[in-house]
NUSEPA-969994 format. One record per residue: x, y, z of N, C-alpha, C in turn; residue in one letter. Coordinates in steps of 0.2 Angstrom, whole numbers, plus 2048, in hexadecimal, padded with zeros to 3 digits. Layout:
XYZXYZXYZA...
END
This chain:
D034F8896D024F0897CFB4EF89BMCF84E989BCF24E889FCF44E88A6ICF94E58A8CFB4E48AFD024E78B1FD034E78B7D0A4EA8B9D0F4E58B7SD154E78B8D1B4E38B6D1A4DC8B9KD184DB8BFD164D48C2D0F4D38C2ND0C4D08BDD054CF8BDD024CC8C3PD054C88C6D034C48CCD024C98D2ID064CE8D2D064D28D8D024D98D6QCFF4D98D0CFC4E08CECF64E18D2SCF34E78D2CED4E98D6CE74E58D3DCE54E08D7CDF4DC8D4CD84DF8D6LCD84E38DBCD24E58DECCF4EB8DBVCD34F08DACD04F78D7CD04F68D0GCCE4FC8CDCCD4FC8C6CD25008C3NCD85008C6CDE5048C4CE05038BDKCDF4FD8BACE14FC8B3CDE5008AERCD85028B0CD45078ACCD05058A6GCD14FE8A4CCE4FC89ECC84F789FFCC74F58A6CC24F18A7CBB4F48A6ICB64F18A3CB04F48A1CAB4F28A7DCAA4F78ABCA64F58B1C9F4F48B0TC9D4F58A9C964F38A7C954EC8A8RC9B4E88A7C9A4E18A8C9D4DF8AFFCA24E28B1CA64E08B7CA24DF8BDGC9D4E38BEC994E28C5C924DF8C3RC8F4E18BEC884DE8BDC884D78BAAC8D4D68B6C8E4CF8B3C954CE8B1KC974C88B2C9D4C58B0C9D4C18AAIC9F4C48A4C9E4C089ECA34BA89EPCA14B589ACA64AF899CAC4B1896FCAC4B5891CB24B788DCB34BE88EECB94C088DCBB4C788FCBF4CB889GCBF4C8883CC34CB87ECC14D287CYCBA4D487DCB84DB87CCBC4E0880SCBE4DD886CC24E288BCC94E2889LCCC4DD886CD24DD883CD34E287DRCCE4E2879CCE4E6873CCD4EE876FCC94EE87BCC84F587ECCF4F8880ECD24F4884CD94F5887CDE4F7881FCDE4F487BCE24F5876CDF4FA871LCDA4FD872CD650086DCDB506869KCDE50A86DCE250F86ACE850C866NCEB507868CF0504864CED50085EQCE74FD85ECE44FA859CE24FF853ICE0505856CDE50A851CE450D84DLCEA50E851CF051084ECF250A849ECF250484ACF34FF845CEF4FF83FLCE9501840CE450183BCE6507836FCE850C839CEA512835CF0510831DCF550D834CFB50B831CFA50682BECF650182CCF44FD827CF1500821VCEC504822CE950881DCEE50C819ICF251081CCF7514819CFC510815LCFD50A817D03506814D0150480DSCFA50380CCF8501805CF84FA804GCFA4F6809CFB4EF808CF64EC80EKCF14E880CCEC4E5810CEC4DE810YCED4DA80BCED4D380BCF34D0808TCF44CA808CFA4C7806D004C780BGD064C5809D0B4C580ED0F4CC80ERD0B4D0812D0E4D7813D134D7819GD164DD81AD1B4DD81FD184DB826ND124DC828D0F4DB82ED0E4D382FRD0C4D082AD0C4C982AD124C682BVD174C8827D1E4C5828D214C782FID1F4CD832D224CE839D1E4CA83EAD184C883DD154C4842D184BD842LD1A4BA83CD1D4B483BD244B483EED274B983ED2E4BA841D2D4BA848KD284BD84BD274BD852D254B6855SD224B2851D204AC853D274A7853ID2B4A884ED314A584ED364A7854KD364AD855D3A4B085BD374AD862DD314AD862D2E4AB869D2E4A486ALD2B4A0865D2A499866D2F494862WD3449785ED3949485BD3748F856GD32491852D2F48D84DD2D491847TD2E48E841D2C49283BD2449283ATD21498839D1A498839D1849C833GD1249B830D0F49E82AD084A082DID074A782CD004A982ECFB4A7829ACF54A682CCEF4A4828CE94A782ATCE34A6827CDD4A9828CD94A782ESCDB4A0831CD749E836CDA497839SCD849583ECDB48F841CD948983DGCD248983BCCF484837CD3483830TCD548982DCD8488827CDF486828ICE248882ECE948582FCE947E830SCE447B833CE4473833CE347082CLCDF473828CDE470822CE447181DQCE747681ECED47781ACF347281CICF3472823CF846D826CF7466823ACF1464823CEF45D821CF145C81ALCF0461816CF146180FCF946180EMCFC465811D04465811D0745E813CD0345B818D0645581BD0444F816AD01450811CFF44B80CCF944680EGCF5449811CEF445813CEB44480DICE943E80BCE543C805CDE43A807NCD943A802CD3437803CD3430806PCCF42F80BCCF42880ECD4427814GCD942C814CDE42B81ACDA42D820DCDD429826CDA42A82CCDE42F830ECDB433834CDF438838CDB43883FVCDF436844CDD43584BCDC43C84EICD643D851CD5444855CD144285BVCD2447860CCE446866CC6447865PCC2443869CBB444868CB844A86BSCBC44D870CBA453874CBE459871LCBC45D86DCBF46386BCBA467866TCBD46C863CB847085FCB846C858FCB346D855CB246984FCB646A849ICB9470849CBE472843CC446D843SCC646A848CCB465848CC945F843TCC345D844CC1457840CBF459839ACBC45F838CBA462832CBF46282DYCC5465830CCB46582CCCD45F828ACCC45982CCCE453829CC9451824VCC3452825CBE451820CBF45581ANCC145B81BCC2460815CC745D810ACCC45A812CD145780ECD045080CVCCA44E80DCC844780BCCA441810GCCD443816CCF43E81BCC943C81FGCCA437823CC5434828CC743682FICC443A833CC643B83ACC443583EPCC8433842CC742D847CC743084EVCC1430851CC0433857CC242E85DFCC7431861CC942D867CC843086DVCCA42C873CC842E87ACCD43387CDCCC436882CD043B885CD343988BICD843C88ECDB43B894CD743E89ADCD543A89FCD043C8A4CD24428A8PCD94438A8CDB4498ACCDD44F8A8KCE044F8A3CE245489FCDD456899TCD9451898CD3452893CD645388CLCDD45188BCE0451884CDF44A881TCE144987BCE1443878CE543D87CICE243887CCE5432880CE942E87CNCF042E87DCF442A878CF2422878PCF041F87DCEE41887DCE8418878DCE341C878CDE41C873CE041D86CACE542186BCE8422865CEB41B862VCEF418867CF2411865CEC40C863LCE740C867CE1408865CDE40985FDCDF40F85CCDB411856CDF411850SCE540F850CEA40F84ACE8409846ICE740B83FCE640683ACEB407834TCEB40382FCEF40482ACED40A826RCE840D827CE6413824CE8419828KCEA41982ECEC41E832CF242282FTCF242882FCF842C82CCFA432831VCF5434835CF743A839CF343A840ACF543E844CF243F84BCF244784CICEC44984ECEB450850CEA451857ICEF45285BCEE453862CEB45A863PCE645B867CE4462868CE646386FVCE9469870CEC46B877CE646F87AHCE246A87ECDC46C880CDC471886MCD8476885CD647B88ACDC47F88CYCE247E889CE848288BCEE47E88DGCED47788DCF347288FCF446E889QCFB46D888CFD468883CFC461884MCFA45D87FCF9456880D00452881AD0044C882D05448884D0A44787EDD0E44C87CD1144C876D17447876MD1A44587BD1F44087BD1C439878DD1743787BD1443187AD11431872RD0E437871D0B43786AD11437865LD1643A866D1C43B862D1F434861MD1F430866D22429866D1D425861DD17425862D1242285ED13424857ID1342A856D1442C84FD1A42A84BAD2042A84FD2642784CD2542084BKD2241C84FD2241584FD1D413848KD18417847D13415842D1441A83CYD1941E83CD1A422836D14427835ND1242A83AD0C42F83AD0E43683ALD0B43A837D0C441838D0844483FKD0B449842D0744C847D06453846ID00455846CFE45C845CFB45F84BICFE46384FCFC466855CF646B854ECF146A857CEC46F857CED47385EDCF047985CCF247E862CED484863CCE7483860CE2488860CE148B867ACE248786CCE0489873CE6489878QCEC489875CF2488879CF848D877ACF6494876CFB499874D0049A87AHD06497879D0B49887ED0C492883GD0848D882D08487887D0F484885AD1148088AD1847C889D1747588BTD1B471888D1C46A88AD2346888BYD25468892D2D467893D3146C88FHD2F472890D3247888DD31479885GD2D475882D2C47587BD2547987AND2547E876D1F482875D1A47E871YD1447F872D0E47C86ED1047E866AD0F479862D1047B85BD1747A859GD1C47885DD2347785CD2547085CSD2146B85DD2346485ED2145F858MD1A460856D1845C850D1A45E84AGD1845B844D1A45D83ED1746483CDD1146583ED0E46C83DD0B46D844FD0A474845D0647784AD0147B847GCFB47B84ACF5480847CF248484CCCF348A84CCF048F851CEA49384EFCE6495852CE0499851CE14A0854SCE04A5851CE04AC854CD94AF854FCD44AA855CCD4AD856CCD4B185CYCC94B685CCC94BB862CC84B9869NCC54B386ACC44B0870CCA4AC873GCCF4AB86FCD54A8871CD94AC876KCDF4A9878CE34AD87DCE64B387ANCE74B3873CE84B986FCE44B8868ICE14BD866CDD4BC860CDB4C385DGCDA4C3857CD84C9853CD14CB854GCCF4D0850CC84D284FCC44CE84ALCC84CA847CC54C5842CC94BF843ECC74B983FCCB4B3840CD24B483DDCD74B083FCDE4B083DCE14A983FGCE64A783DCE94A183ECF14A183DGCF449B83ECFB49A83DCFD49383DMD01491838D0348A837D0B48B839ID0D48783ED1448683FD1647F83DTD1D47F83BD1F478838D2647783AMD2847183BD2F46F83DD3446F837QD3146E831D3546D82BD34474827DD39478827D3847E823D3747D81BAD39477819D38476812D30476810KD2C475815D25476814D2247D813ND26482814D24489814D2148A80DVD25489808D2248B801D1C487800SD1B481802D1547E800D0F481804QD1048280BD0B48580FD0948C80CVD0E49080AD0C496807D08496800LD094917FCD054907F6CFE48D7F8RCFE4897FDCF74867FFCF348C802LCF6490806CF2496809CF049B804CCF349B7FECF14A07F9CEF49E7F2DCEA4997F2CE74977ECCED4937E7LCF24907EACF748C7E6CFB4917E3GCFC4977E4D0049B7E1D0749C7E4RD0C49D7E0D1349F7E2D134A77E4ID154A97EAD154B07ECD184B47E6PD144B97E5D174BE7E0D144BC7D9GD114B77D8D0E4B57D1D074B47D2ND034B97D1CFC4B97D3CF84B57CFRCF94B47C8CF44B07C4CF74A97C2YCFC4A77C6CFF4A07C4CFE49B7CANCF94977C9CF74927CECFA48B7CDHCFF4897D1D034837D0CFF47D7D3ECFC47E7D8CF94787DCCF247B7DEVCEE4767E0CE84787E4CE947B7EAFCE64817ECCE74847F2CE04877F5GCE148A7FACDB48E7FECDC4957FELCD7499800CD84A0802CD94A0809RCDF4A080BCE149F812CE64A4815GCE64AA812CEB4AF814CE94B381ARCED4B581ECEC4BA823CED4C1820MCE84C6822CE94CD820CEE4D1824GCF04D6822CF54DA825CF34DD82CECEC4DF82CCEA4E2833CEA4DD838FCE74D7837CE74D283CCEE4D083ETCF24CF839CF94CE83BCFC4D3840ACFB4D983FCFD4DE843CFA4DE84AACF44DC84ACF14DC851CF34D6855LCF44D0852CF64CA855CFD4CB857ID014CF853D084D0855D084D585BND044D985CD034DE862D024DA868LCFD4D5867CFA4D286DD004CD86FED044CA86BD094C586CD0D4C8872LD0E4CE872D134D1877D104D187EKD094D087ED064CF885D054C8887FD064C3882D044BD883D064BA88ALD0D4BA88BD0F4B7891D0C4BA897ED0B4C0898D084C389ED014C189EECFD4C1899CF64BF899CF64B889BWCFA4B4899CFA4AD89BCFC4AC8A2ND004B08A5D024B08ACCFB4B28B0QCF84B78ADCF24B98B1CEC4B38B1RCEC4B08ABCE74AA8ABCE94A58B0RCF04A38B1CF249F8B5CF14A18BDNCF14A78BECF04AA8C5CE84A88C6YCE44AA8C1CDD4A98C2CDB4A28C4ICDE49D8BFCDD4968C0CDF4948C7ACE54968C9CE84948D0CE34968D5NCE049C8D4CDC49F8D9CD649B8DAYCD34998D4CCD4948D4CCF48E8D8YCD548B8D6CD64848D8CD74858E0NCDA48A8E3CDA48A8EACD448B8EDACCF48E8EACC848F8EDCC348A8ECHCC54868E7CC04808E5CC34798E9FCC847A8ECCCB4748F0CC64718F4DCC546B8F4CC04678F8CB94678F5GCB846B8F0CB146A8EDCB14648E8LCAB4628E7CAA45C8E2CAB45E8DBPCB14618D9CB24638D3CB94608D1LCBA45E8CBCC145C8C8CC34638C5QCC84668C8CCB46C8C5CD046A8C0ICD246F8BCCD746D8B6CDE46A8B9PCE04658B6CE64618B8CEC4638B3FCF14658B6CF74678B2CFC4628B2VCFE45E8ADD024598ADD0945B8AEAD0D4578B2D144598B3D1845A8ACPD1C4608ACD204628A6D1C4668A1GD164678A3D1246C89ED104728A2RD0F47789ED0C47D8A0D0547E89DTD014818A1CFA48289FCF948A89DHCF548C898CF4493897CED494898VCE949089ACE249189CCDE495897YCDE493891CD949688CCD249588FYCD148F892CCB48E896CCC48B89DLCC848D8A2CC94898A8CC34858A9YCC347F8A8CBE47A8A8CBE4758ADTCB84748B1CB84708B6CB346A8B4VCB44648B8CB045E8B7CAC45D8BDICA545D8BDCA145C8C2CA04558C3TC9D4538C9C9D44C8CBC974498C7DC9244D8C5C8C44A8C1C8A4508BCSC8644E8B8C824528B3C7E4578B7VC7A4548BCC764598C0C7A45E8C4QC8045C8C6C844618CAC864678C5TC884658BFC8A46A8BAC8446E8B8RC7E46C8B8C794708B6C774748BCQC784728C2C764768C8C7B47C8C8KC8247A8C7C8747F8C7C864848C2LC854828BCC844868B6C7E48B8B7EC794888BAC7348D8BBC744928C0YC774908C6C784958CBC7D49A8C9HC824998C5C8749E8C3C844A38BELC804A08BAC7D4A48B5C774A98B8NC744A68BDC6F4AA8C1C724B08C5SC784AF8C7C7B4B58CBC7F4B98C6VC7F4B98BFC824BD8BBC894BB8B9GC8B4B48BAC914B28B8C904AD8B2IC924AF8ACC924AB8A6C964A58A6EC9449F8A4C984998A4C9749789DTC9B49189BC9A48E894C9C487894MC98483891C9A47C890C9E47B889RCA447A88ACA9479885CAD473885ICAA46E882CA546D87DCA046987FYC9946A87EC94467881C9246087EPC9545F878C94459874C9A456871KC9B450871CA144D86ECA044E866LCA644E862CA545085BCA144A858ICA3443859C9F43E855C9843E857PC9644285CC8E44285EC8B44885ADC8F44C857C8C452853C8844F84DQC8245384CC7E450847C8144F840PC8645483EC89453838C8D44C837VC9044A83CC9344383CC8D43D83DYC8943F841C8343A842C7F43983BQC7F43E837C7C43E831C8043B82BNC8643982CC8A436827C91439825GC9343E828C9A441826C9F43C828LCA3439823CA8434825CAC43582BPCAC43082FCB0430835CB0428838HCB442783DCB5421840CB5423848RCB341F84CCB3420853CB641A857VCBB41C85CCBD417860CB9417867GCBC41486CCB9413872CB941A876RCB441D878CB442487BCB2423882LCB441F886CB241E88DCB2424891TCB8427891CB942D896CB5433893ICB643488CCB343A889CAB43A88AACA843488ACA143488BC9F435892KCA3433897CA243389ECA243B8A0QCA643F89DCA74458A0CA444B89CICA244A895CA144F891C9B454893VC96451897C90455899C924578A0EC974568A3C994588AAC9E45E8AAKCA04608A4CA54668A3CA246D8A3LCA54718A7CA34788A7CA947D8A7LCA94828A3CAE4878A3CAC48D8A6SCB14908AACB04968AECB449C8ABLCB24A28ACCB64A88A9CBD4A78ACPCC24A98A7CC94A88A9CCE4AD8A5VCCB4B28A2CCF4B789ECD24BC8A3YCD84BF8A0CDC4C38A4CD94C98A7PCD44CC8A4CD04D28A7CCC4D18ADECCB4CB8AFCC74CA8B5CCB4CD8BBLCC74D18BFCCA4D48C5CC84D08CBECCC4D18D1CCB4CD8D7CC44CD8D9MCC04D38D8CB94D28DACB54CD8D6TCB74CD8D0CB44C88CBCB54C18CEDCBC4C08CFCBE4B98D1CBA4B78D8LCBA4BC8DCCB64BA8E3CAF4B98E2NCAC4BC8DDCA54BB8DCCA44B48D9RCA94B28D4CA84AB8D1CA94A68D6ICAF4A78DACB04A28DFCAA4A18E4VCA84A68E7CA24A68EBC9C4A38E9KC9B4A48E2C954A18DFC9649A8DEAC9C4978DCC9D4908DCC9C48D8E3VC9F4908E8C9F48D8EEC9848C8F1QC944918EFC8D4918F2C8948B8EFQC8B4898E9C874838E6C8847D8EBVC8E47C8EDC904768F1C904778F9FC8E47D8FBC8E47E902C87480905CC8247E901C7C480903C7947A907Q
END
């Protein structure tokens, strides 16, 4: 395992874990650390690769895909179907939810563009709304303000690793007869009053891109669902509209959205480490919080009843100039940062140039989008890395 039995008490100073790549660790701290994760898992990955090759089954619903789906069911208590990506998961969930051309789907304005693209892909109209100023997740009040007779669904994105205000969103959905499709691409293992991400809405959509808390060597995804009656339809939509086992009989329109056997085997392997890796991310976030106290930064806020898995550790500076100064200084001393996301979706050229959409009032999102900066927060960071990052951040405000 990457850490000792108690990851919070493990040796953080030395390199006893043996897998840290000191080519990066001392001279440069990269923003993302998934290459270190794969280095740690390399021998097991190669064993899985050999097993898959010898099995003779590489695509479709093989034993490893089915095993991954069972692991998700056992861990999060919800039925899941493996897919080829988070984007495909969203699109198929929308299709299964019955979204028709011209239907409106409410989405947050601050997130990755795939959330909105999936709506456009099925002929729907994404309606961009404002975010909560503390959690940065979709604002239920903004959702209410944007509902029309055309509204059929809400896609709350569990932003940066924390779930949205699901109780209020579920109440809204019930009142207006709307579907809820959780975008869980950034929230593997996050909870809301004890409920796992992907287990509350009609559907949950996960990404297993390699930069996520768990991810493969290539894209992968998962659709979870409350109603097991949707399984057969999701399976058809993932596989060109075919019934499993009938290769050349296409009953409905579908996509090429299956997960392969090797990706499923690797994700299932990583799933065993997820809780420990998430604990480590929380340790790092808490370490930052303690050392950034008193600085003119808004640190991540964790709402009562929710757990955060820190896919990203994102601060909000007091001005754009401060964010630029902080970003420049950290990068100048070898600490990579990233702006996720530097532009609201409705301000992207593709929407400015006419891709169908509607925009609500975006007061908070517009105020903060250029002040956001994300710091490294992956489990492989050592104490020496954390101290360098903390010292560099403090230097900006203590000069």
